[in-house]
NUNU-791954 format. One line per 3 residues: their letters; for each residue x, z, y of N, C-alpha, C, O. Coordinates in Angstrom, 3 decimals. Atoms other than C-alpha are relative to their C-alpha. Example, Ala and Ser with C-alpha at 12.3 -4.5 7.8 and 13.67 -1.06 7.14 Angstrom:
as = 0.890/0.000/-1.190/12.300/7.800/-4.500/0.900/0.000/1.200/1.936/0.665/1.181  -0.820/-0.060/-1.190/13.670/7.140/-1.060/-0.770/0.730/1.090/-0.261/0.899/2.198
***
This chain:
msa = -1.106/-0.410/-0.494/-24.977/-30.505/3.584/0.391/0.261/1.241/0.509/-0.633/2.080  0.415/-0.307/-1.083/-24.726/-28.492/6.186/1.736/0.101/1.044/2.802/-0.040/0.444  -0.917/0.561/-0.701/-22.101/-28.770/9.033/1.051/1.470/-0.118/0.461/2.528/-0.337
pqs = -0.752/-1.204/-0.397/-18.959/-26.066/9.441/-0.689/0.879/1.263/-1.414/0.291/2.066  0.270/-0.963/-0.961/-19.721/-23.163/11.759/1.049/-0.197/1.228/2.227/-0.351/0.903  -0.860/0.227/-0.714/-18.129/-23.595/15.046/0.290/1.348/0.297/-0.522/2.242/0.062
asq = -0.606/-1.636/-0.554/-16.164/-20.418/16.381/-1.182/1.020/0.650/-1.469/2.173/0.327  0.941/-0.868/-0.449/-18.843/-19.379/18.491/-1.364/0.505/-0.715/-2.140/1.384/-0.340  1.292/-0.673/0.935/-21.555/-19.135/15.552/0.489/0.971/-1.025/-0.375/1.443/-1.764
ils = -0.277/-0.751/0.877/-19.376/-16.980/13.455/-0.460/1.518/0.747/-0.296/1.822/1.928  0.120/-1.281/-0.869/-20.616/-13.302/13.915/1.047/0.942/-0.446/1.590/1.047/-1.546  -1.203/-1.177/-0.284/-18.199/-10.513/14.862/-0.760/1.276/-0.165/-1.976/1.408/-0.027
qdl = 0.849/-1.375/-0.412/-18.767/-6.757/14.734/1.385/0.603/0.618/2.473/0.123/0.301  -1.055/-0.795/-0.594/-16.437/-4.429/16.721/0.466/0.673/-1.155/-0.354/1.207/-1.901  -0.296/-0.790/0.587/-13.940/-2.903/14.632/0.841/1.090/0.558/1.584/0.873/1.515
sld = -1.060/-1.192/-0.642/-12.143/0.679/15.199/0.501/0.572/-1.485/-0.220/0.773/-2.463  -0.472/-0.799/1.365/-9.624/2.271/12.465/1.366/0.362/0.605/1.836/-0.066/1.659  -1.411/-0.781/0.264/-6.365/4.180/12.042/1.061/-0.696/-0.853/1.126/-0.588/-2.078
ing = -0.922/0.768/1.261/-3.476/1.922/10.763/1.345/0.893/0.311/1.739/1.057/1.466  -1.546/-0.343/-0.521/-0.029/3.626/10.643/-0.048/1.177/1.003/0.933/1.459/1.691  0.012/-1.260/-0.498/-1.147/6.680/12.204/-0.428/-0.330/1.794/-0.605/0.538/2.648
kav = 0.490/0.422/-1.290/-2.138/4.639/15.456/-1.557/-0.475/0.202/-1.999/-1.108/-0.757  1.111/0.295/0.099/-5.681/4.071/16.626/-0.020/-1.665/0.449/0.829/-2.035/1.260  0.034/1.192/-0.259/-6.819/0.127/16.735/-1.378/-0.174/0.366/-2.268/0.528/-0.113
gpm = 1.143/0.041/-0.033/-9.567/-1.116/18.070/-0.538/1.156/1.120/0.074/2.154/1.499  0.972/0.756/0.729/-12.694/-1.277/18.941/0.431/-1.787/0.523/0.526/-2.133/1.701  -0.166/1.393/-0.632/-11.924/-5.227/19.090/-1.170/-0.862/-1.404/-1.447/-0.381/-2.503
pvp = 0.964/0.930/0.371/-14.457/-8.191/17.816/1.054/-0.656/-1.034/2.034/-1.364/-0.802  -0.611/0.827/1.395/-13.429/-9.107/13.926/-1.424/-0.552/-0.617/-2.500/0.030/-0.755  0.923/0.237/0.893/-15.329/-11.393/12.063/-0.429/-0.036/-1.205/0.305/-0.437/-2.109
egl = 0.381/-0.659/1.225/-17.695/-10.261/9.356/0.580/-0.960/-1.186/0.803/-2.151/-0.966  -0.749/0.595/0.931/-16.174/-11.310/6.168/1.467/-0.082/0.060/2.097/-0.194/-0.992  -1.790/-0.352/0.117/-12.331/-10.996/7.219/0.267/0.315/-0.795/-0.188/1.441/-0.994
mmi = -0.599/-1.186/0.526/-10.615/-10.020/4.789/1.138/1.041/0.623/1.697/0.814/1.696  -1.039/-1.129/-0.883/-8.181/-6.724/5.509/1.293/-1.049/0.084/1.839/-1.308/1.156  -1.434/0.497/-0.062/-5.128/-8.713/4.658/-0.070/-1.085/1.322/0.898/-1.076/2.083
dfl = -0.343/0.842/-1.089/-5.860/-11.468/7.319/-0.204/0.546/1.351/0.184/-0.080/2.337  0.266/-0.930/-1.041/-6.918/-8.863/9.801/1.507/0.416/0.336/2.007/0.190/1.438  -1.541/-0.610/-0.039/-3.289/-7.299/9.281/0.782/-1.165/0.637/1.217/-1.118/1.787
hey = -0.814/1.050/-0.116/-1.562/-10.443/9.298/-0.325/-0.786/1.407/0.643/-1.163/2.068  0.354/0.846/-1.044/-3.570/-12.337/12.231/-0.063/0.925/1.284/0.669/0.877/2.273  0.321/-0.977/-1.182/-4.786/-9.762/14.490/1.363/1.082/0.376/1.840/1.195/1.505
lgl = -1.080/-1.145/-0.747/-1.875/-6.812/14.414/1.127/-0.636/-0.288/2.069/0.034/0.135  -1.417/0.139/0.172/1.128/-8.855/13.281/0.688/0.935/-1.030/1.914/1.049/-1.050  -0.563/-0.836/1.082/1.554/-6.409/10.305/-0.036/-0.944/-0.930/-1.145/-1.155/-1.423
tgs = -0.433/0.993/0.945/2.939/-9.038/8.010/0.161/0.350/-1.636/-0.156/-0.374/-2.580  -0.476/-0.147/1.109/4.222/-7.082/5.229/-0.898/0.320/-1.020/-0.207/0.492/-2.024  1.247/0.047/1.351/1.252/-6.690/2.670/0.068/-1.694/-0.245/-0.141/-2.548/0.616
rlg = -0.287/1.834/0.524/1.891/-10.398/0.760/-1.273/0.051/-0.549/-2.001/0.914/-1.040  1.317/1.065/0.384/-0.750/-12.756/0.093/0.280/-0.285/-1.545/0.732/-1.428/-1.604  -0.126/0.591/1.124/-0.427/-13.045/-3.915/-0.495/-0.737/-0.594/-0.119/-1.879/-0.328
cgq = 1.358/0.416/0.665/-3.035/-14.124/-5.948/-1.192/-0.656/0.726/-1.822/-1.684/0.479  1.556/0.084/-0.562/-5.915/-13.711/-3.443/-1.060/0.059/-0.898/-2.069/-0.624/-0.722  1.091/-0.635/0.958/-7.927/-12.239/-6.278/0.142/1.186/-0.123/-0.619/1.801/-0.870
gvc = -0.080/-1.695/0.427/-6.812/-8.784/-6.213/0.520/0.440/-1.467/0.313/1.439/-2.155  -0.479/-0.244/2.017/-5.121/-9.162/-9.862/1.336/0.101/0.312/1.815/0.269/-0.809  -1.161/-0.060/0.190/-1.558/-8.988/-8.851/0.064/0.844/1.194/1.294/0.821/1.143
rac = 0.078/-1.186/-1.121/-1.715/-6.507/-5.895/1.378/0.409/0.787/1.922/1.509/0.885  -1.328/-0.091/-0.731/1.300/-7.076/-3.937/-0.719/-0.071/1.606/0.062/-0.099/2.558  0.840/-0.417/-1.065/-1.697/-6.755/-1.010/-0.199/1.337/0.257/-0.567/1.756/1.354
vvi = 0.822/-1.191/-0.074/-2.465/-3.452/-1.759/0.882/1.023/1.417/2.076/0.940/1.704  -0.049/-0.702/-1.067/-2.645/-0.767/1.438/-0.656/1.455/-0.396/-1.686/1.586/-1.057  0.843/-1.237/0.226/-3.375/2.948/1.330/-1.222/0.367/0.868/-1.353/0.235/2.085
ldk = 1.096/-0.640/-0.718/-6.427/4.372/2.140/0.058/1.535/-0.407/0.094/1.970/-1.558  -0.322/-1.423/-0.307/-6.044/8.054/3.211/-1.248/0.645/0.578/-1.572/0.758/1.760  1.040/-0.589/-0.326/-9.188/9.829/2.611/0.275/1.511/0.624/1.344/2.116/0.700
pdg = 0.014/-1.305/-0.825/-10.411/13.099/4.530/0.091/1.047/-0.599/0.047/2.075/0.078  -0.179/-1.229/0.754/-9.968/15.490/1.555/1.786/-0.163/-0.209/2.291/0.578/-1.052  -1.550/-0.066/0.184/-5.808/14.529/1.849/0.250/-1.066/-1.106/1.261/-1.738/-0.901
sse = -0.352/0.959/0.995/-5.810/12.242/-1.229/-0.115/-1.379/0.888/-0.481/-1.589/2.045  -0.423/1.626/-0.395/-5.047/8.432/-0.954/-0.429/-0.737/-1.352/-0.568/-0.327/-2.504  0.158/1.081/0.889/-5.767/5.536/-2.679/0.560/-1.466/0.239/0.583/-1.907/1.389
evr = -0.162/1.568/-0.475/-4.564/1.691/-3.103/-1.184/-0.780/0.047/-2.058/-0.632/-0.808  1.185/0.753/-0.318/-7.035/-0.643/-1.833/0.685/-1.613/0.058/1.703/-1.851/0.707  -0.334/1.270/-0.259/-6.693/-4.476/-2.237/0.012/-0.757/0.850/-0.864/-1.579/0.582
sci = 0.541/0.529/-1.515/-6.571/-6.107/1.379/-0.444/-1.488/-0.551/-1.571/-1.827/-0.191  0.328/1.237/0.254/-6.764/-9.582/-0.085/-1.570/-0.156/-0.494/-2.090/-1.257/-0.310  1.592/-0.134/0.501/-10.483/-8.854/-1.521/-0.815/0.975/0.721/-1.989/1.233/0.455
tga = 0.822/-1.312/-0.547/-11.409/-6.037/0.690/-0.218/-0.326/1.132/0.846/-0.358/1.750  0.277/0.074/-1.329/-13.079/-6.807/4.004/0.525/0.806/1.051/0.543/2.027/0.896  -0.771/-1.078/-0.726/-11.369/-5.420/6.792/-1.258/0.910/0.761/-0.864/2.002/1.172
hff = 0.530/-1.129/-0.351/-14.751/-3.712/8.169/-0.230/1.062/-0.855/-0.693/2.145/-0.499  -0.216/-1.113/0.965/-14.407/-1.875/5.092/0.089/1.113/0.167/-0.564/2.047/-0.298  -0.657/-0.722/-0.331/-12.220/-0.096/6.784/-0.398/1.025/1.199/0.189/2.087/1.408
kgk = 0.594/-0.004/-1.188/-14.160/0.503/9.819/0.101/1.868/0.189/-0.530/2.525/-0.639  -0.098/-1.623/-0.376/-13.437/4.492/11.103/1.040/0.691/-1.130/1.204/1.904/-1.256  -0.680/-0.619/0.725/-11.160/4.925/8.584/1.748/-0.053/-0.017/2.300/-0.724/0.854
kvr = -1.658/-0.012/-0.333/-7.031/5.522/8.009/0.447/-0.483/-1.040/0.129/-0.181/-2.191  -0.700/0.878/1.162/-4.993/3.255/6.219/1.553/-0.438/0.455/1.953/-0.910/1.520  -1.428/0.410/-0.135/-1.313/2.743/5.607/0.355/-1.227/-0.546/-0.024/-1.648/-1.640
tie = -0.423/1.286/0.733/0.340/-0.444/5.261/1.505/0.393/0.050/1.992/1.328/0.686  -1.317/-0.172/0.593/3.976/-1.021/3.707/0.953/0.284/1.610/2.015/0.904/1.542  -0.472/-0.016/-1.036/4.981/-1.143/7.468/0.247/1.553/0.629/1.099/1.836/1.471
gia = 0.172/-1.366/-0.297/4.092/2.709/7.769/0.672/0.931/-0.663/0.674/2.125/-0.366  -0.793/-0.942/1.155/6.153/4.073/5.028/1.184/0.651/0.485/1.380/1.862/0.379  -1.372/-0.546/-0.630/9.440/4.508/6.639/-0.220/0.718/1.181/-1.224/0.587/1.881
qrn = 0.226/-0.969/-1.137/10.031/7.037/9.207/0.514/-1.092/1.526/1.486/-1.839/1.637  -0.617/0.936/-1.577/10.282/5.264/13.098/0.114/0.793/0.831/-0.453/1.886/0.843  0.010/-1.068/-1.489/11.322/6.593/16.449/-0.854/-0.955/0.630/-1.438/-1.915/0.128
dkg = 0.614/0.289/-1.159/9.873/5.840/19.643/-0.255/-1.696/0.197/-1.212/-2.420/0.473  0.031/1.951/-0.063/10.513/2.082/19.702/-0.350/-0.400/-0.965/-0.616/-1.594/-0.826  0.462/0.792/0.944/9.465/1.372/16.407/1.172/-0.511/-1.212/1.054/-1.241/-2.196
evt = -1.034/0.409/0.811/12.801/1.184/14.947/0.153/0.755/-1.326/-0.056/1.950/-1.114  -0.015/-0.859/0.835/13.273/2.540/11.416/1.345/0.857/-0.200/2.496/0.483/-0.424  -1.251/-0.796/0.530/15.269/5.587/10.859/0.356/1.105/-0.901/1.171/2.028/-0.890
als = -0.374/-0.587/1.397/14.891/6.746/7.612/-1.226/-0.576/-0.890/-2.351/-0.637/-0.394  0.414/0.564/0.895/13.509/5.171/4.452/-0.651/1.236/-0.655/-0.193/2.374/-0.761  0.798/-1.150/1.135/10.913/7.072/2.260/0.570/0.220/-0.934/1.339/-0.731/-1.072
piq = -0.496/-0.353/0.857/12.163/8.583/-0.614/0.139/-1.010/-1.607/0.976/-0.984/-2.509  0.193/0.654/1.297/10.679/5.974/-3.269/0.547/-1.640/0.641/0.466/-2.663/-0.039  -0.355/1.400/-0.685/11.997/2.965/-0.864/1.575/-0.011/0.262/2.266/-0.989/0.546
qkf = -1.614/-0.163/0.202/15.619/4.563/-0.982/0.457/-0.282/-1.360/1.469/-0.861/-1.754  -0.435/0.102/1.774/15.320/4.837/-4.885/-0.215/-1.673/-0.383/0.268/-2.096/-1.433  0.520/1.247/0.514/13.989/1.193/-5.055/1.173/-0.674/0.385/1.470/-1.644/-0.314
leh = -1.237/0.768/-0.373/17.234/0.065/-3.232/1.108/0.508/-0.869/1.946/-0.320/-1.225  -0.875/-0.584/1.249/19.349/2.450/-5.757/0.027/-0.994/-0.978/0.886/-1.819/-1.290  0.159/0.811/1.116/17.885/0.940/-8.351/0.015/-1.337/-0.244/-0.023/-1.799/-1.385
fsf = -0.096/1.407/-0.026/18.067/-2.671/-7.255/-1.278/-0.267/-1.195/-1.287/-0.712/-2.343  1.299/0.267/0.761/14.471/-2.690/-8.291/-0.784/-1.255/0.346/-1.959/-1.302/-0.019  0.555/0.837/-0.325/13.581/-5.654/-7.051/0.906/-1.784/0.484/1.795/-1.803/1.335
qcg = -0.439/1.167/-0.456/14.553/-9.627/-6.693/-0.438/-0.637/1.091/0.039/-0.413/2.204  0.573/0.612/-1.172/12.497/-11.816/-4.671/-0.484/1.216/0.955/-0.339/1.179/2.176  0.539/-1.273/-0.957/11.063/-8.577/-3.240/-1.920/-0.498/0.469/-2.682/0.237/1.096
yct = 1.451/0.008/-0.316/7.414/-10.223/-2.892/-1.011/0.966/-0.396/-2.041/1.046/0.274  0.992/-0.592/0.756/5.589/-7.924/-5.055/0.433/1.300/0.688/-0.458/2.147/0.617  -0.315/-1.273/0.005/7.549/-4.897/-3.662/-0.908/0.834/1.097/-1.014/2.048/0.920
pgf = 0.716/-0.924/-0.801/5.261/-3.755/-0.627/-1.187/0.703/-0.766/-1.689/1.800/-0.517  1.187/-0.740/1.065/2.553/-3.234/-3.472/0.492/1.214/-0.788/-0.236/2.206/-0.821  -0.557/-0.643/0.670/4.911/-1.370/-5.639/0.249/1.167/0.792/-0.024/2.291/0.370
vna = -0.543/-1.219/-1.049/6.163/0.828/-2.770/-1.533/1.171/0.252/-1.737/2.370/0.062  1.380/-0.800/-0.118/2.438/1.633/-1.885/-0.577/0.589/-0.934/-1.253/1.573/-0.632  0.511/-0.632/1.467/1.424/2.484/-5.557/0.725/0.887/-0.273/0.108/1.821/-0.785
atv = -0.849/-1.121/0.126/4.303/4.696/-5.833/-0.357/1.261/1.193/-0.666/2.441/1.030  0.390/-1.018/-1.159/3.691/6.407/-2.622/-1.349/0.768/-0.081/-1.453/1.844/0.508  1.151/-0.457/0.365/0.058/7.069/-3.845/0.256/0.871/-1.154/-0.265/1.974/-1.321
lle = -0.138/-1.040/1.497/1.263/8.426/-7.255/0.808/1.061/0.521/0.542/2.126/-0.034  -0.881/-0.992/0.068/4.042/10.581/-5.739/-0.819/0.649/1.018/-0.235/1.701/1.282  1.145/-1.119/-1.029/1.099/12.260/-3.040/-0.790/0.481/-1.068/-1.014/1.691/-1.032
klk = 0.706/-0.662/1.022/-0.902/12.729/-6.123/0.763/1.006/-0.677/0.206/2.094/-0.827  -1.080/-0.763/0.925/1.996/14.365/-8.123/0.115/1.253/0.991/-0.096/2.344/0.462  0.159/-1.226/-0.960/2.228/16.837/-4.940/-0.802/0.847/0.007/-0.578/2.028/0.269
rtp = 1.154/-0.788/-0.143/-1.184/17.806/-5.188/0.096/0.679/-1.557/0.181/1.870/-1.858  0.170/-0.535/1.135/-1.302/17.807/-8.771/1.015/-0.058/-0.813/0.931/-0.968/-1.638  -1.167/0.497/1.020/2.025/18.055/-10.671/-0.367/-0.450/-1.356/-1.459/-0.229/-1.879
var = 0.205/0.358/1.257/2.489/16.564/-13.852/1.028/0.798/-1.158/2.053/1.361/-0.773  -0.903/-0.840/0.915/4.065/18.181/-17.215/1.055/-1.087/-0.045/0.772/-2.190/0.424  -1.498/0.725/-0.129/7.591/16.552/-17.562/-0.451/-1.272/-1.308/-0.553/-2.492/-1.177
gkl = 0.823/0.922/1.274/6.146/15.102/-21.200/-0.789/-1.258/0.392/-0.513/-2.389/-0.009  0.775/0.840/-0.497/3.322/13.395/-19.282/0.489/-1.122/1.165/-0.173/-2.011/1.701  -0.657/0.801/-1.290/5.564/11.769/-16.682/-0.089/-1.537/-0.330/-0.906/-2.227/0.278
det = -0.230/1.522/0.290/6.426/8.234/-18.133/-1.146/-0.592/-0.307/-1.099/-1.822/-0.294  1.276/0.317/0.293/2.743/7.936/-19.070/-0.921/-0.246/1.484/-1.738/-1.152/1.647  0.524/-0.242/-1.271/1.619/8.852/-15.434/0.587/-1.122/0.772/-0.152/-1.506/1.678
itd = -0.717/0.556/-0.999/4.052/6.542/-13.773/-0.805/-1.431/-0.482/-1.413/-2.207/0.256  0.192/1.854/0.535/3.251/3.160/-16.279/-1.809/-0.055/0.209/-2.233/-1.206/0.315  1.053/0.025/-0.519/-0.575/4.087/-15.493/-0.216/-0.160/1.235/-1.240/-0.707/1.643
aln = 0.232/0.438/-1.676/0.034/4.003/-11.701/0.639/-1.887/0.250/0.086/-2.790/0.879  -0.721/1.271/-0.093/2.418/0.828/-11.959/-0.612/-1.351/-0.730/-0.471/-2.531/-0.408  0.473/1.148/1.072/0.611/-1.085/-14.847/-0.833/-1.282/0.587/-0.722/-2.435/0.171
dhi = 0.577/1.268/-0.594/-1.703/-3.166/-12.553/0.476/-1.059/1.109/-0.109/-2.029/1.589  -1.266/0.644/-0.921/1.103/-4.419/-10.330/0.492/-0.851/-0.847/0.632/-0.638/-2.052  -0.743/1.068/0.758/2.742/-7.762/-11.106/1.047/-0.454/0.635/0.945/-0.737/1.828
crc = -1.428/0.181/-0.391/6.371/-8.545/-10.736/0.034/-1.251/-0.633/-0.070/-1.283/-1.859  -0.429/1.160/0.811/6.997/-12.246/-11.378/1.319/-0.300/-0.302/1.687/-1.318/-0.887  -1.408/0.085/0.284/10.621/-11.500/-11.452/0.012/1.003/-1.285/1.137/1.195/-1.746
tgy = -0.060/-1.015/1.106/9.905/-8.992/-14.319/1.230/1.056/0.339/2.301/1.272/-0.227  -1.353/-1.261/-0.045/11.759/-6.024/-12.574/-1.051/1.308/-0.137/-0.995/2.250/0.654  0.600/-1.112/0.512/9.321/-3.656/-14.126/0.732/1.300/-0.422/0.290/2.368/0.002
vry = -0.902/-0.861/0.584/11.975/-1.510/-15.887/0.643/0.704/1.357/0.737/1.930/1.411  -0.887/-0.730/-1.436/13.884/-0.807/-12.150/-0.999/0.271/0.390/-0.618/1.322/0.905  0.843/-0.634/-0.657/10.495/0.057/-10.763/-0.490/1.208/-0.475/-0.781/2.224/0.157
fea = 0.114/-1.209/0.635/9.831/2.235/-13.108/0.800/1.429/-0.012/0.396/2.579/0.162  -0.909/-0.791/-0.401/13.044/3.835/-13.041/0.075/1.075/1.221/0.120/2.305/1.241  0.018/-0.668/-1.595/13.094/4.539/-9.179/-1.054/0.794/-0.221/-0.835/1.966/0.084
vrd = 1.203/-1.059/-0.203/9.793/6.171/-9.612/0.249/1.048/-0.456/0.125/2.110/0.154  -0.017/-1.204/0.859/10.532/8.271/-12.306/1.550/0.919/0.817/1.437/2.107/1.118  -1.111/-0.503/-1.130/14.022/9.214/-10.201/-0.372/1.029/0.967/0.084/2.168/1.070
val = 0.432/-0.824/-1.005/12.103/10.344/-7.371/-0.785/1.048/-0.378/-0.741/2.119/0.228  0.823/-1.064/0.793/9.674/12.240/-9.617/0.706/1.293/-0.269/0.552/2.388/0.272  -1.258/-0.789/0.421/12.546/13.903/-11.379/0.465/0.954/1.127/0.617/2.172/1.039
ttp = -1.291/-0.675/-1.107/14.470/14.844/-8.219/-1.354/0.321/1.332/-0.903/0.267/2.477  0.763/-0.699/-1.067/11.638/16.009/-5.870/-0.746/1.058/-0.657/-1.528/0.898/-1.595  0.605/-1.148/0.621/10.629/19.443/-6.511/-1.258/0.163/0.248/-1.745/-0.046/1.359
glv = 1.189/-0.401/-0.150/7.323/20.521/-7.444/-1.067/-1.442/-0.595/-2.283/-1.452/-0.783  0.647/1.129/0.711/6.383/17.102/-8.888/-0.338/-0.078/-1.321/-1.440/-0.554/-1.591  0.090/-0.209/1.175/6.805/17.670/-12.422/0.368/1.452/-0.350/1.330/2.053/0.126
kda = -0.093/-1.559/0.791/6.470/21.126/-14.365/0.461/0.010/-1.542/0.029/-0.551/-2.549  -0.417/-0.102/2.049/8.134/21.888/-17.768/-1.440/0.477/-0.631/-2.323/1.050/0.006  1.197/-0.158/0.669/5.459/22.229/-20.204/0.410/1.818/-0.692/1.518/2.308/-0.909
k = -0.159/-1.390/0.485/4.999/25.891/-21.520/-0.747/0.330/-1.186/-0.678/1.462/-1.664
***
């Protein structure tokens, strides 16, 4: 049995990335540190939730913005911080509009609809659902879906997220409301 590593024995690498539109780093970050721990412990961004710790519940997802303008969800509890080196990431803290002081000035359309539809109870899974819905809405801006395919598209986007309070119907309804009331996201079938 080997002795535990001391802090001086843990290997670190410099990490630089963009989070919520701001440059972060370079700063030494231990190899193997999960992104959720980096966000919580190094940056004080605690909105992403550690639920299962195995990438199943998706309460921890962050948004990875790709160079081509598309985005995708990434589970931060099972993805190392160094995976994001040089990349652009959005956390739940970066979804609402903020002023220069960092104060929220306006919620995103999906955040507003989640409130209007009383979409959550305990709210623990909400950051993951907000990020998933944000990715979906951005996808629909690039590639609108036929009205007849909207429900299936929303289900596919939210299906892997777990809500222990069973708020699925209200999350679904809120996303559907935004999709139907935002011009250009849904097209009528011809």
